N, C-alpha and C positions, 0 to 999 in steps of 0.2 A: 434610682433617675438613671443610672446608663441603660437599663434593657426599655425605659421609657424614650427612650432619644431615640437607641435602634429604629420600633418603632412606628415613631418622631419620621426618623431617614426614606425610611422601607417606602413611608404613606409618600411622602414630598413624589419619589421617584419616580411613582405613578402619573404622577401629575406635569414631572418634568414636556416639555414642550420642545421637542427633539428629532422634528421631521426629517432635516441632510442627514445630517450624521446617525441617526439612531443610537445613543447614547444615553440614558437617560441618567441625572446625579441629582442622590437628596441629599440632606446635612440635616443639623439639628446643632446648635449651637445652645451652650447652656451660660448667660449669666454668671457675674459672679451674687446677684443676689437671688438662684438657684428657675428665675421664673428659661421659659424655653424656646427659642423662633428656629423653624423649617425655612427651608429653601428647595428651591430644583431649580436647575437648566432651564433659561429660556432662547430658543435658538434666534439667528434672524436670517432672512436669506446672505443681510451683506454679513458675513462671519466678522466680525469688529466688532460687531451690536451687538454680539448673543452676550446674557448676561451668564453666569454661571453659580451654582446654585449659592455656595461659599458667601453673594455679595449679594443675590436675594436675599436672605436669612439675614445676614450684618442689615442693610435696607434697610428689614421688619425692624430688630431688636434697635436702630435708632430714634426709628421715628415712634419707638414705645418708649422713647428718653431712657432704654436704656446705653451704655457706654463700654461694654468690662465681661470681656468673653473669660467665663472659664471651663470651658474642657467642648470640643468637637467632635461630630460624628458622621462621615463619608460613610454611603454608598454609593453604587452604580449597577448601573443593568448589567454591564462584562460581566468577564468571569472573576476575573482579578483582584486586586486593590487598585482604589481609586485616590493618588495622594491628591494637596488642592497647584492650581497650576501657579507658576512663579507669580502672575499679579496677584492670585485672591490670599502668597504667602502675608507679600506686603502687604494686601487689606487689615489679612486677620492681625497682623504684630502692632499697629495702626488700634485694634480694640483688646489687644491678650498679651500675655510679657512673653517671654521665651518659654517659659517655663510650662506653657500648656499643653496638656495633652488632647492626640487628635488619633482620637479611635477611628482603624480604615476597616469597611466588613467584605467582606467576599460575599455571594450571591449565593453560600455554601456556608455562613453567618458565624467563620471562621474568622476573627480582628486582630491586627495591631495595630500597638502604642506604638506612638512619636510623639517627638515631643518641637515644637512648634521649633527649640533651638539648633535639631539636626532638618530640618524638613532648610531653615532657608538661616544657611551658617553665613554667618558675618556683616551678621543685618544693619541693614540702615534705617533708623527711625527716631521716635521723637527724644532720644538719648542722646543725639547725636546733633540734634539742634539748643541752638539757645535762644531758648523762652521761657 
């Protein structure tokens, strides 16, 4: 499954709309039911309106009726590994556990594995709200 996720994230990188930064990001997430959703970054001239690849994939997942992320793959057009921004880390926590695996690939195909708890220590989420 990881190889398929990597391939989908690589395809998503090619679809990214990044005329300002020229930094393309593609992701693929796997839901608890095994469905795969990919996304790419979509920039905007008003930078704060840019949509991160992770957010695009989460939106596709929720639109399809899924709400639980099991694993995430991230690939970028940069030479180094690309981890989620702070806002996306918080968005990921909304739909995943802190034990979710995040696989970061560089352009050479090397992979680093992290867990959401590493990237978002001392998180604030559903567990902190009286629901």
